[in-house]
ZAVO-734481 format. One line per field, with one value per atom (N, C-alpha, C, O): residue number from 0; x, y, z; residue in three letters. Coordinates in Angstrom, 2 decimals. Example, Ala and Ser with C-alpha at 12.3 -4.5 7.8 and 13.67 -1.06 7.14 Angstrom:
2
i <- (0, 0, 0, 0, 1, 1, 1, 1)
X <- (13.19, 12.30, 13.20, 14.24, 12.85, 13.67, 12.90, 13.41)
Y <- (-5.69, -4.50, -3.30, -3.32, -2.25, -1.06, 0.03, 1.14)
Z <- (7.80, 7.80, 7.80, 8.46, 7.08, 7.14, 7.87, 8.04)
aa <- (ALA, ALA, ALA, ALA, SER, SER, SER, SER)
//
This chain:
164
i <- (0, 0, 0, 0, 1, 1, 1, 1, 2, 2, 2, 2, 3, 3, 3, 3, 4, 4, 4, 4, 5, 5, 5, 5, 6, 6, 6, 6, 7, 7, 7, 7, 8, 8, 8, 8, 9, 9, 9, 9, 10, 10, 10, 10, 11, 11, 11, 11, 12, 12, 12, 12, 13, 13, 13, 13, 14, 14, 14, 14, 15, 15, 15, 15, 16, 16, 16, 16, 17, 17, 17, 17, 18, 18, 18, 18, 19, 19, 19, 19, 20, 20, 20, 20, 21, 21, 21, 21, 22, 22, 22, 22, 23, 23, 23, 23, 24, 24, 24, 24, 25, 25, 25, 25, 26, 26, 26, 26, 27, 27, 27, 27, 28, 28, 28, 28, 29, 29, 29, 29, 30, 30, 30, 30, 31, 31, 31, 31, 32, 32, 32, 32, 33, 33, 33, 33, 34, 34, 34, 34, 35, 35, 35, 35, 36, 36, 36, 36, 37, 37, 37, 37, 38, 38, 38, 38, 39, 39, 39, 39, 40, 40, 40, 40, 41, 41, 41, 41, 42, 42, 42, 42, 43, 43, 43, 43, 44, 44, 44, 44, 45, 45, 45, 45, 46, 46, 46, 46, 47, 47, 47, 47, 48, 48, 48, 48, 49, 49, 49, 49, 50, 50, 50, 50, 51, 51, 51, 51, 52, 52, 52, 52, 53, 53, 53, 53, 54, 54, 54, 54, 55, 55, 55, 55, 56, 56, 56, 56, 57, 57, 57, 57, 58, 58, 58, 58, 59, 59, 59, 59, 60, 60, 60, 60, 61, 61, 61, 61, 62, 62, 62, 62, 63, 63, 63, 63, 64, 64, 64, 64, 65, 65, 65, 65, 66, 66, 66, 66, 67, 67, 67, 67, 68, 68, 68, 68, 69, 69, 69, 69, 70, 70, 70, 70, 71, 71, 71, 71, 72, 72, 72, 72, 73, 73, 73, 73, 74, 74, 74, 74, 75, 75, 75, 75, 76, 76, 76, 76, 77, 77, 77, 77, 78, 78, 78, 78, 79, 79, 79, 79, 80, 80, 80, 80, 81, 81, 81, 81, 82, 82, 82, 82, 83, 83, 83, 83, 84, 84, 84, 84, 85, 85, 85, 85, 86, 86, 86, 86, 87, 87, 87, 87, 88, 88, 88, 88, 89, 89, 89, 89, 90, 90, 90, 90, 91, 91, 91, 91, 92, 92, 92, 92, 93, 93, 93, 93, 94, 94, 94, 94, 95, 95, 95, 95, 96, 96, 96, 96, 97, 97, 97, 97, 98, 98, 98, 98, 99, 99, 99, 99, 100, 100, 100, 100, 101, 101, 101, 101, 102, 102, 102, 102, 103, 103, 103, 103, 104, 104, 104, 104, 105, 105, 105, 105, 106, 106, 106, 106, 107, 107, 107, 107, 108, 108, 108, 108, 109, 109, 109, 109, 110, 110, 110, 110, 111, 111, 111, 111, 112, 112, 112, 112, 113, 113, 113, 113, 114, 114, 114, 114, 115, 115, 115, 115, 116, 116, 116, 116, 117, 117, 117, 117, 118, 118, 118, 118, 119, 119, 119, 119, 120, 120, 120, 120, 121, 121, 121, 121, 122, 122, 122, 122, 123, 123, 123, 123, 124, 124, 124, 124, 125, 125, 125, 125, 126, 126, 126, 126, 127, 127, 127, 127, 128, 128, 128, 128, 129, 129, 129, 129, 130, 130, 130, 130, 131, 131, 131, 131, 132, 132, 132, 132, 133, 133, 133, 133, 134, 134, 134, 134, 135, 135, 135, 135, 136, 136, 136, 136, 137, 137, 137, 137, 138, 138, 138, 138, 139, 139, 139, 139, 140, 140, 140, 140, 141, 141, 141, 141, 142, 142, 142, 142, 143, 143, 143, 143, 144, 144, 144, 144, 145, 145, 145, 145, 146, 146, 146, 146, 147, 147, 147, 147, 148, 148, 148, 148, 149, 149, 149, 149, 150, 150, 150, 150, 151, 151, 151, 151, 152, 152, 152, 152, 153, 153, 153, 153, 154, 154, 154, 154, 155, 155, 155, 155, 156, 156, 156, 156, 157, 157, 157, 157, 158, 158, 158, 158, 159, 159, 159, 159, 160, 160, 160, 160, 161, 161, 161, 161, 162, 162, 162, 162, 163, 163, 163, 163)
X <- (65.90, 66.64, 65.74, 65.43, 65.47, 64.30, 65.83, 66.97, 65.10, 65.14, 66.00, 65.38, 66.91, 67.13, 66.80, 67.75, 66.07, 65.79, 66.45, 67.39, 66.75, 67.79, 67.71, 67.27, 68.04, 67.62, 67.70, 68.31, 67.13, 66.81, 67.97, 68.57, 68.32, 69.63, 69.08, 69.86, 68.12, 67.84, 67.43, 67.21, 67.06, 67.19, 68.43, 68.47, 69.76, 70.65, 71.75, 72.63, 71.12, 71.46, 70.97, 71.71, 69.79, 68.78, 69.62, 69.77, 70.00, 70.41, 71.85, 71.90, 73.01, 74.54, 74.22, 75.19, 73.12, 73.21, 72.81, 72.90, 72.41, 72.12, 73.32, 73.78, 73.44, 74.97, 75.85, 76.38, 75.98, 77.00, 76.58, 77.40, 75.68, 75.12, 75.84, 77.05, 75.26, 75.34, 76.73, 77.07, 77.95, 79.57, 80.03, 81.16, 78.98, 79.25, 79.33, 80.05, 78.31, 77.93, 78.74, 79.21, 79.71, 80.41, 81.99, 82.90, 81.85, 83.31, 83.14, 84.23, 82.03, 82.08, 82.29, 83.49, 81.83, 82.10, 83.78, 84.47, 83.97, 85.77, 86.77, 87.85, 86.20, 87.13, 86.80, 87.67, 85.09, 85.31, 85.49, 85.46, 85.81, 86.79, 88.11, 88.83, 88.70, 90.27, 90.75, 91.77, 89.92, 90.44, 90.52, 89.54, 92.00, 92.18, 91.53, 91.22, 91.32, 90.83, 90.03, 90.42, 88.59, 87.45, 88.94, 89.06, 89.47, 90.33, 89.58, 88.56, 89.88, 89.36, 89.94, 89.90, 90.37, 90.54, 89.08, 88.14, 88.68, 87.36, 86.63, 85.71, 86.27, 84.92, 84.77, 83.80, 85.77, 85.47, 85.70, 85.70, 85.83, 85.81, 84.11, 83.22, 84.28, 82.47, 81.28, 80.08, 81.56, 80.51, 80.29, 79.22, 81.85, 81.49, 81.87, 82.32, 81.91, 81.81, 80.44, 79.48, 81.54, 80.79, 79.20, 78.73, 78.64, 77.39, 76.34, 75.32, 76.67, 76.48, 75.96, 74.89, 77.81, 76.73, 76.14, 75.61, 76.57, 74.68, 73.55, 72.60, 73.38, 72.66, 71.36, 70.18, 72.33, 72.03, 72.21, 71.19, 73.06, 72.71, 71.23, 70.55, 71.10, 70.06, 68.49, 67.60, 68.50, 67.69, 66.95, 65.88, 68.66, 68.67, 68.52, 68.21, 68.76, 67.90, 67.35, 67.36, 66.23, 64.75, 64.22, 63.50, 64.21, 63.49, 63.95, 63.17, 64.87, 65.28, 64.35, 63.34, 64.94, 63.84, 62.53, 61.61, 62.26, 60.49, 60.41, 59.68, 61.08, 61.27, 61.65, 61.37, 62.31, 63.00, 61.62, 61.65, 60.32, 59.45, 58.46, 57.71, 58.45, 57.63, 57.44, 56.44, 59.00, 58.94, 58.65, 58.07, 59.24, 59.62, 57.75, 57.57, 56.72, 55.52, 55.04, 54.44, 55.21, 55.42, 55.66, 54.97, 56.57, 57.45, 56.16, 55.30, 56.20, 55.58, 56.55, 56.08, 57.84, 58.61, 59.61, 60.53, 60.00, 61.11, 62.03, 63.04, 61.29, 62.79, 62.82, 62.27, 63.42, 63.66, 64.75, 65.39, 64.45, 65.60, 64.78, 65.16, 63.41, 62.51, 63.19, 62.35, 63.78, 64.20, 65.13, 64.83, 66.00, 67.32, 66.36, 66.50, 65.84, 64.79, 64.15, 63.94, 63.76, 63.22, 64.25, 64.17, 64.76, 66.51, 67.25, 67.74, 67.07, 67.50, 66.65, 66.84, 65.44, 64.55, 64.34, 64.52, 64.11, 64.74, 65.48, 65.15, 67.13, 67.80, 68.13, 68.83, 66.77, 67.14, 65.66, 65.68, 64.48, 64.13, 64.75, 64.59, 65.58, 65.97, 67.21, 67.55, 67.78, 68.09, 67.80, 68.43, 66.60, 65.79, 65.21, 65.21, 64.61, 64.12, 65.17, 64.98, 66.32, 67.66, 68.28, 69.18, 67.88, 68.17, 67.36, 67.92, 65.72, 65.23, 64.94, 64.44, 65.33, 65.84, 66.72, 66.15, 67.91, 69.17, 68.59, 69.04, 67.52, 67.64, 66.27, 66.08, 65.69, 64.53, 66.03, 66.43, 66.69, 67.28, 68.23, 69.09, 68.76, 69.12, 68.48, 68.87, 67.25, 66.22, 66.20, 66.39, 65.61, 65.07, 66.40, 66.22, 67.81, 69.02, 68.99, 69.22, 68.95, 69.09, 67.74, 67.57, 66.77, 66.05, 66.32, 66.70, 66.15, 67.22, 67.99, 67.88, 69.08, 70.17, 69.58, 70.14, 68.59, 67.96, 67.83, 67.47, 68.03, 67.46, 66.60, 67.21, 65.16, 64.41, 65.42, 66.11, 64.87, 65.12, 64.49, 63.35, 64.52, 63.24, 62.89, 61.67, 63.43, 62.77, 63.66, 63.62, 64.61, 65.41, 65.49, 64.64, 66.25, 66.77, 66.07, 66.69, 64.21, 64.07, 63.50, 62.36, 64.95, 63.79, 62.99, 62.52, 62.77, 61.77, 61.40, 60.24, 62.18, 62.70, 62.36, 61.46, 63.15, 62.54, 61.49, 60.68, 60.82, 59.13, 58.03, 56.82, 59.05, 57.52, 58.12, 57.62, 59.08, 59.67, 58.73, 58.57, 58.32, 58.03, 56.20, 55.48, 55.74, 54.40, 54.10, 52.97, 55.12, 55.04, 55.01, 54.04, 55.91, 56.43, 54.45, 53.87, 54.18, 53.19, 51.83, 51.06, 52.01, 50.66, 50.60, 49.76, 51.59, 51.63, 51.80, 51.57, 52.15, 52.08, 50.85, 50.79, 50.06, 48.64, 48.09, 48.19, 47.65, 46.53, 45.47, 45.40, 44.34, 43.08, 42.27, 41.44, 42.57, 42.00, 43.36, 43.84, 43.29, 44.68, 46.08, 45.82, 47.13, 48.37, 48.90, 48.40, 50.22, 50.94, 51.91, 52.42, 52.23, 52.74, 55.21, 56.12, 55.08, 56.56, 57.47, 56.95, 58.81, 59.29, 60.23, 60.61, 60.96, 62.13, 63.50, 63.55, 64.24, 65.40, 64.54, 63.94, 64.59, 64.12, 62.30, 61.86, 61.81, 60.27, 59.10, 59.06, 58.77, 57.51, 56.46, 55.98, 56.37, 54.87, 54.35, 54.90, 53.17, 51.59, 51.46, 52.41, 50.82, 50.59, 49.13, 48.74, 47.93, 46.91, 45.78, 45.58, 45.27, 44.31, 43.42, 42.52, 43.25, 42.15, 41.05, 41.16, 40.02, 39.22, 39.10, 37.95, 40.04, 39.76, 40.30, 41.17, 39.39, 40.10, 41.49, 42.09, 42.03, 43.55, 44.01, 45.19, 43.88, 44.47, 45.68, 46.74, 45.80, 46.75, 47.52, 48.61)
Y <- (99.16, 98.62, 97.28, 96.35, 97.26, 95.56, 94.34, 94.42, 93.60, 92.46, 91.37, 91.24, 90.91, 90.07, 89.25, 88.47, 88.82, 86.83, 86.17, 86.69, 85.07, 84.30, 83.06, 83.35, 81.85, 81.00, 80.05, 80.26, 78.97, 78.17, 77.25, 77.31, 76.41, 75.75, 74.75, 73.91, 74.18, 72.87, 73.24, 74.18, 73.51, 74.50, 74.18, 73.65, 74.75, 74.45, 73.13, 72.87, 72.57, 70.60, 70.28, 69.80, 70.53, 69.58, 70.21, 69.41, 71.30, 71.39, 70.91, 70.02, 71.02, 70.78, 69.25, 68.75, 67.90, 66.94, 66.54, 65.32, 67.18, 66.91, 66.93, 66.15, 67.99, 68.28, 67.21, 66.36, 67.34, 66.09, 64.33, 63.44, 64.14, 63.11, 63.58, 63.37, 64.22, 64.55, 64.64, 64.20, 64.99, 64.64, 63.70, 63.42, 62.65, 60.78, 59.99, 59.03, 60.69, 60.43, 60.40, 59.28, 61.91, 62.29, 61.31, 60.94, 61.10, 60.29, 59.07, 58.54, 58.20, 57.02, 57.21, 57.01, 57.51, 58.26, 57.66, 56.74, 59.04, 59.23, 57.99, 57.79, 57.15, 56.35, 54.89, 54.05, 54.66, 53.65, 53.77, 52.80, 55.46, 55.37, 55.45, 54.91, 55.96, 55.68, 54.61, 54.24, 53.80, 52.54, 51.61, 51.11, 51.32, 49.78, 48.55, 48.03, 48.07, 47.17, 47.28, 48.12, 46.35, 46.58, 45.36, 44.13, 46.01, 45.55, 45.68, 46.35, 45.13, 44.64, 46.17, 46.01, 47.38, 48.85, 49.17, 49.07, 49.61, 50.33, 50.00, 50.80, 48.15, 47.88, 48.20, 48.94, 47.79, 48.32, 50.13, 50.35, 51.02, 52.77, 52.99, 53.82, 51.74, 52.89, 51.65, 51.82, 50.84, 50.29, 50.42, 50.64, 50.18, 50.70, 51.65, 51.91, 52.54, 54.47, 55.52, 56.23, 54.75, 55.77, 56.08, 57.21, 55.24, 54.22, 54.58, 55.26, 54.13, 54.57, 55.93, 56.33, 56.72, 57.39, 58.96, 59.92, 58.61, 58.96, 58.45, 59.07, 57.65, 56.96, 57.53, 57.83, 57.49, 58.09, 59.94, 60.58, 60.55, 61.52, 62.23, 63.18, 61.76, 61.43, 61.60, 62.42, 61.00, 60.79, 62.25, 62.78, 62.40, 63.61, 64.67, 65.47, 65.10, 65.34, 65.96, 67.16, 64.85, 65.17, 64.82, 65.78, 64.15, 64.55, 66.28, 67.02, 66.62, 67.83, 68.75, 69.37, 68.69, 70.14, 69.84, 70.57, 68.51, 68.69, 69.43, 70.35, 68.94, 69.67, 71.37, 72.01, 71.80, 73.31, 73.90, 75.10, 73.54, 73.98, 74.22, 75.19, 72.67, 72.89, 74.15, 74.55, 74.62, 75.07, 76.40, 77.20, 76.78, 77.78, 78.59, 79.75, 77.56, 78.09, 78.40, 79.47, 77.55, 77.54, 79.14, 79.55, 79.81, 80.68, 81.93, 82.54, 82.06, 82.87, 84.30, 85.44, 83.99, 85.09, 85.17, 85.78, 84.68, 85.18, 83.98, 83.73, 83.37, 82.10, 82.96, 84.01, 82.33, 82.31, 80.50, 79.71, 80.55, 79.27, 77.81, 76.69, 78.67, 77.65, 77.38, 76.74, 77.49, 77.48, 76.48, 75.30, 76.70, 75.85, 74.44, 73.37, 74.50, 73.25, 72.63, 71.43, 73.97, 72.73, 72.28, 71.52, 72.54, 72.32, 70.72, 69.79, 70.95, 69.57, 68.64, 67.70, 69.37, 67.45, 67.86, 66.78, 68.59, 68.22, 67.24, 66.17, 67.63, 66.79, 64.82, 63.83, 65.45, 63.85, 63.06, 61.90, 63.28, 63.14, 62.27, 61.11, 63.47, 62.94, 61.69, 60.96, 61.58, 60.93, 59.07, 58.02, 59.42, 58.18, 57.61, 56.38, 58.21, 58.21, 57.50, 56.33, 58.07, 57.46, 56.21, 55.69, 55.61, 54.45, 53.78, 52.92, 53.84, 53.42, 52.77, 51.72, 53.56, 53.88, 53.09, 52.00, 52.88, 51.97, 50.64, 49.78, 50.16, 48.84, 48.71, 47.57, 49.29, 48.90, 48.51, 47.42, 48.95, 48.55, 48.12, 48.51, 47.03, 46.08, 44.49, 43.42, 45.01, 44.23, 43.52, 42.33, 44.81, 44.65, 44.15, 43.61, 44.42, 43.53, 42.23, 43.06, 41.69, 40.28, 39.97, 38.76, 40.47, 39.42, 39.36, 38.38, 40.21, 40.37, 39.12, 38.46, 38.94, 38.13, 36.57, 35.68, 36.20, 35.40, 34.76, 35.66, 33.50, 32.95, 31.85, 31.43, 31.54, 30.22, 29.23, 29.64, 27.42, 26.57, 26.37, 26.08, 26.35, 26.24, 27.27, 27.28, 28.59, 30.21, 30.22, 31.44, 29.69, 30.12, 31.41, 32.10, 31.81, 33.01, 34.38, 35.34, 34.57, 35.39, 35.35, 35.01, 35.97, 36.20, 37.26, 38.10, 37.34, 37.78, 39.21, 39.49, 40.05, 41.55, 41.86, 42.66, 41.19, 42.18, 41.57, 42.49, 40.44, 40.56, 41.37, 41.53, 41.84, 42.69, 43.96, 44.96, 44.21, 45.65, 46.02, 47.09, 44.86, 44.76, 44.75, 45.41, 44.14, 44.35, 46.03, 46.43, 46.56, 47.72, 48.49, 49.24, 48.53, 49.32, 49.59, 50.62, 48.32, 48.08, 48.92, 49.81, 48.17, 49.14, 50.68, 51.32, 51.25, 52.78, 53.14, 54.32, 52.43, 53.53, 52.53, 52.63, 51.72, 51.54, 52.55, 53.77, 51.80, 52.92, 52.52, 51.77, 53.22, 52.78, 51.59, 51.25, 50.71, 50.35, 48.30, 47.71, 48.14, 46.61, 47.51, 48.66, 47.20, 46.49, 46.66, 46.22, 47.40, 47.32, 46.40, 46.02, 45.95, 44.68, 44.75, 45.58, 43.79, 44.08, 43.50, 42.40, 43.53, 42.83, 42.79, 43.88, 41.33, 41.14, 40.52, 41.10, 39.92, 39.38, 39.03, 39.78, 37.56, 37.58, 36.88, 35.85, 37.29, 36.66, 37.86, 38.71, 37.83, 39.34, 38.33, 37.21, 39.08, 38.93, 39.40, 40.19, 39.31, 39.76, 39.98, 39.46, 40.44, 41.41, 41.40, 42.38, 40.63, 41.42, 41.12, 40.06, 42.50, 42.16, 41.52, 41.22, 41.18, 39.52, 40.50, 41.73, 39.73, 40.09, 40.29, 39.97, 40.84, 41.21, 40.05, 39.27, 40.03, 39.50, 39.20, 40.03, 37.74, 38.38, 38.79, 38.43, 39.33, 39.32, 38.95, 39.20, 38.32, 37.70, 38.78, 38.49)
Z <- (153.76, 153.32, 152.61, 153.35, 151.61, 151.05, 151.66, 152.11, 151.37, 151.95, 150.58, 149.52, 150.68, 150.25, 149.17, 149.25, 148.11, 147.81, 147.78, 147.18, 148.07, 148.04, 147.04, 145.93, 147.23, 146.12, 147.04, 148.09, 146.81, 147.99, 147.75, 146.68, 148.68, 148.54, 148.38, 148.84, 147.99, 147.69, 146.31, 147.07, 144.94, 143.85, 143.04, 141.93, 144.05, 143.72, 143.33, 142.51, 144.43, 144.78, 143.43, 142.58, 143.22, 142.30, 140.78, 139.86, 140.68, 139.23, 139.29, 138.43, 139.83, 140.41, 140.45, 139.88, 140.94, 140.82, 139.40, 139.24, 138.37, 137.95, 136.62, 135.79, 136.94, 135.87, 136.37, 135.66, 137.93, 137.66, 137.41, 137.67, 137.07, 136.38, 135.23, 135.21, 134.22, 132.96, 133.05, 131.96, 133.78, 133.91, 134.05, 133.65, 134.91, 134.83, 133.52, 133.24, 132.72, 131.23, 130.83, 130.62, 130.30, 129.65, 130.21, 129.48, 131.75, 131.88, 131.52, 131.27, 131.34, 130.91, 129.72, 129.60, 128.65, 126.63, 126.91, 126.48, 128.10, 127.89, 128.31, 127.76, 129.44, 129.53, 128.86, 128.68, 128.44, 127.32, 126.20, 125.44, 125.62, 124.48, 124.78, 123.94, 125.78, 125.55, 125.68, 125.12, 126.62, 126.90, 125.84, 125.29, 125.50, 124.65, 124.60, 123.52, 125.61, 125.80, 127.00, 127.80, 127.43, 129.06, 129.64, 129.59, 129.95, 131.54, 132.52, 132.38, 133.67, 134.85, 135.70, 136.92, 135.34, 135.96, 135.30, 136.09, 133.62, 133.38, 133.63, 133.82, 133.92, 134.48, 135.42, 135.59, 136.77, 137.79, 137.98, 139.20, 137.45, 136.99, 136.40, 136.56, 135.68, 134.89, 135.72, 135.48, 136.36, 136.52, 138.05, 138.61, 138.80, 140.39, 140.49, 141.61, 139.60, 140.83, 139.95, 140.23, 138.24, 137.39, 137.16, 137.29, 136.89, 136.63, 138.23, 138.08, 139.50, 140.65, 141.22, 141.68, 140.85, 140.89, 140.26, 140.81, 138.64, 138.38, 138.56, 138.07, 139.02, 138.88, 140.13, 139.97, 141.45, 142.84, 142.32, 142.56, 141.85, 141.78, 140.70, 141.08, 139.87, 138.82, 140.13, 139.93, 140.89, 142.06, 142.87, 143.16, 142.97, 143.83, 143.63, 144.52, 141.94, 141.55, 141.50, 141.78, 140.86, 141.13, 142.63, 142.90, 143.46, 145.15, 145.47, 146.09, 145.11, 145.99, 145.01, 145.34, 143.78, 142.26, 142.67, 142.32, 143.62, 143.94, 145.29, 145.65, 145.73, 147.34, 147.63, 148.64, 146.53, 146.30, 145.62, 145.86, 144.82, 144.17, 144.93, 144.90, 146.12, 147.01, 148.16, 148.75, 148.20, 149.37, 148.97, 149.71, 147.24, 147.02, 146.52, 146.15, 146.69, 146.90, 148.00, 148.16, 148.91, 150.18, 150.86, 151.80, 150.32, 150.91, 149.78, 150.42, 148.68, 148.29, 147.90, 147.90, 147.61, 146.99, 147.80, 147.25, 149.42, 149.76, 149.89, 150.54, 149.06, 147.91, 146.46, 146.10, 146.03, 144.49, 143.94, 144.63, 142.40, 142.34, 141.33, 140.98, 141.14, 140.51, 139.01, 138.39, 138.60, 137.03, 137.72, 137.55, 138.34, 138.80, 139.43, 138.85, 140.09, 140.24, 139.23, 139.01, 138.44, 136.61, 135.84, 134.88, 136.08, 135.48, 135.92, 135.28, 136.99, 138.10, 137.34, 136.56, 137.94, 137.45, 136.12, 135.55, 135.34, 133.20, 133.10, 132.59, 133.82, 133.60, 134.22, 133.98, 135.33, 135.99, 135.32, 135.72, 134.50, 133.67, 132.40, 132.02, 131.90, 130.80, 131.04, 130.11, 132.37, 131.62, 132.43, 132.31, 133.18, 133.11, 132.07, 132.11, 130.95, 129.67, 129.15, 128.83, 129.00, 128.26, 128.85, 128.20, 130.10, 130.80, 130.12, 129.45, 129.97, 129.48, 128.08, 127.68, 127.70, 125.74, 126.11, 126.03, 126.54, 126.48, 126.70, 125.94, 127.73, 127.78, 126.89, 126.45, 126.69, 125.24, 124.41, 124.80, 123.67, 122.59, 122.80, 122.02, 123.96, 124.46, 124.30, 123.83, 125.00, 124.11, 123.67, 123.88, 121.98, 120.95, 120.00, 118.91, 120.58, 119.86, 121.09, 121.97, 121.41, 122.27, 121.76, 121.93, 121.26, 120.23, 118.81, 118.16, 118.54, 117.03, 116.59, 115.56, 117.98, 117.43, 117.74, 117.10, 118.59, 118.45, 116.84, 116.08, 116.19, 115.08, 116.36, 117.35, 116.08, 116.51, 115.03, 114.09, 115.64, 114.66, 113.51, 113.87, 112.61, 111.11, 111.19, 111.02, 111.45, 110.71, 109.45, 109.29, 108.23, 107.33, 107.43, 106.87, 107.96, 108.23, 108.19, 107.74, 108.85, 109.18, 110.36, 110.68, 111.41, 112.67, 113.23, 112.46, 114.41, 115.07, 115.13, 115.40, 114.93, 115.01, 113.66, 113.42, 112.60, 111.23, 110.91, 110.83, 110.63, 110.27, 111.44, 111.34, 112.68, 113.48, 112.86, 113.36, 111.88, 112.10, 110.51, 109.94, 110.23, 108.25, 108.54, 107.78, 109.40, 109.82, 111.00, 111.29, 111.38, 112.03, 110.97, 110.91, 109.97, 109.53, 108.22, 107.88, 107.96, 106.98, 107.77, 107.42, 108.91, 109.72, 109.77, 109.13, 110.62, 109.63, 108.39, 108.15, 107.49, 106.32, 105.36, 104.14, 106.05, 105.85, 104.49, 104.35, 103.86, 102.88, 103.50, 104.47, 102.73, 103.60, 103.42, 104.26, 101.93, 102.17, 101.73, 100.76, 103.17, 102.97, 103.54, 103.92, 103.60, 103.17, 102.37, 101.34, 102.23, 100.70, 100.84, 101.90, 99.42, 99.35, 99.82, 99.83, 99.99, 101.01, 100.12, 99.94, 99.22, 98.54, 99.48, 99.90, 100.14, 100.52, 99.80, 98.72, 99.87, 98.62, 97.50, 96.74, 97.51, 95.81, 96.54, 96.03, 97.19, 97.30, 97.34, 98.23, 96.95, 97.28, 98.60, 98.42, 99.71, 100.92, 100.40, 99.63, 100.40, 101.00, 102.16, 102.75, 102.81, 103.85, 103.94, 103.30, 104.53, 103.39, 105.08, 105.67, 105.38, 106.12, 106.72, 105.94, 107.74, 108.34, 107.60, 107.53, 107.09, 106.63, 105.31, 104.98, 103.93, 103.30, 102.57, 102.97, 100.98, 100.29, 99.66, 98.96, 100.01, 99.18, 98.17, 98.25, 97.21, 95.95, 95.11, 95.67, 93.64, 93.56, 92.06, 91.59)
aa <- (MET, MET, MET, MET, PRO, PRO, PRO, PRO, HIS, HIS, HIS, HIS, ALA, ALA, ALA, ALA, VAL, VAL, VAL, VAL, ARG, ARG, ARG, ARG, ILE, ILE, ILE, ILE, THR, THR, THR, THR, ARG, ARG, ARG, ARG, LEU, LEU, LEU, LEU, ALA, ALA, ALA, ALA, ILE, ILE, ILE, ILE, VAL, VAL, VAL, VAL, SER, SER, SER, SER, CYS, CYS, CYS, CYS, ALA, ALA, ALA, ALA, SER, SER, SER, SER, GLY, GLY, GLY, GLY, LEU, LEU, LEU, LEU, LEU, LEU, LEU, LEU, ALA, ALA, ALA, ALA, LEU, LEU, LEU, LEU, LEU, LEU, LEU, LEU, CYS, CYS, CYS, CYS, MET, MET, MET, MET, ALA, ALA, ALA, ALA, GLY, GLY, GLY, GLY, ILE, ILE, ILE, ILE, VAL, VAL, VAL, VAL, VAL, VAL, VAL, VAL, VAL, VAL, VAL, VAL, LEU, LEU, LEU, LEU, SER, SER, SER, SER, LEU, LEU, LEU, LEU, ALA, ALA, ALA, ALA, PRO, PRO, PRO, PRO, THR, THR, THR, THR, SER, SER, SER, SER, ASP, ASP, ASP, ASP, GLU, GLU, GLU, GLU, LEU, LEU, LEU, LEU, VAL, VAL, VAL, VAL, VAL, VAL, VAL, VAL, ALA, ALA, ALA, ALA, LEU, LEU, LEU, LEU, VAL, VAL, VAL, VAL, ASP, ASP, ASP, ASP, GLY, GLY, GLY, GLY, ILE, ILE, ILE, ILE, LEU, LEU, LEU, LEU, ILE, ILE, ILE, ILE, PRO, PRO, PRO, PRO, VAL, VAL, VAL, VAL, ARG, ARG, ARG, ARG, ASN, ASN, ASN, ASN, LEU, LEU, LEU, LEU, SER, SER, SER, SER, VAL, VAL, VAL, VAL, LEU, LEU, LEU, LEU, VAL, VAL, VAL, VAL, ALA, ALA, ALA, ALA, LEU, LEU, LEU, LEU, VAL, VAL, VAL, VAL, THR, THR, THR, THR, GLY, GLY, GLY, GLY, VAL, VAL, VAL, VAL, PHE, PHE, PHE, PHE, ALA, ALA, ALA, ALA, LEU, LEU, LEU, LEU, MET, MET, MET, MET, ARG, ARG, ARG, ARG, ILE, ILE, ILE, ILE, ARG, ARG, ARG, ARG, ARG, ARG, ARG, ARG, LYS, LYS, LYS, LYS, GLU, GLU, GLU, GLU, GLY, GLY, GLY, GLY, ALA, ALA, ALA, ALA, GLU, GLU, GLU, GLU, LYS, LYS, LYS, LYS, GLY, GLY, GLY, GLY, ALA, ALA, ALA, ALA, THR, THR, THR, THR, LEU, LEU, LEU, LEU, ALA, ALA, ALA, ALA, TRP, TRP, TRP, TRP, LEU, LEU, LEU, LEU, GLY, GLY, GLY, GLY, ILE, ILE, ILE, ILE, ALA, ALA, ALA, ALA, LEU, LEU, LEU, LEU, GLY, GLY, GLY, GLY, ILE, ILE, ILE, ILE, VAL, VAL, VAL, VAL, TRP, TRP, TRP, TRP, ILE, ILE, ILE, ILE, VAL, VAL, VAL, VAL, PHE, PHE, PHE, PHE, GLY, GLY, GLY, GLY, ILE, ILE, ILE, ILE, LEU, LEU, LEU, LEU, VAL, VAL, VAL, VAL, MET, MET, MET, MET, LEU, LEU, LEU, LEU, ALA, ALA, ALA, ALA, PHE, PHE, PHE, PHE, VAL, VAL, VAL, VAL, LEU, LEU, LEU, LEU, LEU, LEU, LEU, LEU, LEU, LEU, LEU, LEU, LEU, LEU, LEU, LEU, ALA, ALA, ALA, ALA, SER, SER, SER, SER, ARG, ARG, ARG, ARG, GLU, GLU, GLU, GLU, PRO, PRO, PRO, PRO, GLU, GLU, GLU, GLU, GLY, GLY, GLY, GLY, SER, SER, SER, SER, ASN, ASN, ASN, ASN, GLY, GLY, GLY, GLY, LEU, LEU, LEU, LEU, THR, THR, THR, THR, LEU, LEU, LEU, LEU, PHE, PHE, PHE, PHE, PRO, PRO, PRO, PRO, SER, SER, SER, SER, LEU, LEU, LEU, LEU, ALA, ALA, ALA, ALA, ILE, ILE, ILE, ILE, ILE, ILE, ILE, ILE, LEU, LEU, LEU, LEU, VAL, VAL, VAL, VAL, SER, SER, SER, SER, VAL, VAL, VAL, VAL, LEU, LEU, LEU, LEU, ARG, ARG, ARG, ARG, MET, MET, MET, MET, PRO, PRO, PRO, PRO, SER, SER, SER, SER, LYS, LYS, LYS, LYS, GLY, GLY, GLY, GLY, PHE, PHE, PHE, PHE, SER, SER, SER, SER, VAL, VAL, VAL, VAL, TRP, TRP, TRP, TRP, THR, THR, THR, THR, THR, THR, THR, THR, ARG, ARG, ARG, ARG, HIS, HIS, HIS, HIS, ARG, ARG, ARG, ARG, ARG, ARG, ARG, ARG, CYS, CYS, CYS, CYS, HIS, HIS, HIS, HIS, ILE, ILE, ILE, ILE, VAL, VAL, VAL, VAL, ARG, ARG, ARG, ARG, LEU, LEU, LEU, LEU, GLY, GLY, GLY, GLY, ALA, ALA, ALA, ALA, PRO, PRO, PRO, PRO, ALA, ALA, ALA, ALA, SER, SER, SER, SER, ARG, ARG, ARG, ARG)
//
């Protein structure tokens, strides 16, 4: 009778933790969309329970996924579950990248909402966006000309003569 190859428990824990993070995120969306106002109960549920559980499950998914892959390689075919381990690692990485993108979005929105004194309405974020887009779409010689509301802005490459 052949010996049955079993799935390592670490891979199962990794995949289950990644799915738990996904469920916590879905729970956050459901709670915030169904709540009529942001009262203390909603804030306590989201900030006190769902977000910490999601963060912990992401870490567990990553750590147990890596340990599961090391164990599967060490056992050389005696255990399986690499797909589950990779799924848990992938879900963990996706949530970490998502968290970084959300943090970056909040920082950019904070920068965009601030208007320095004497700036005549043009904030830092739109100025940087105009420069970035013009650099990315730059033709071989110089920058393109951008038109704002009622005035033309010429962005000229350093060292190039300005054309009128």
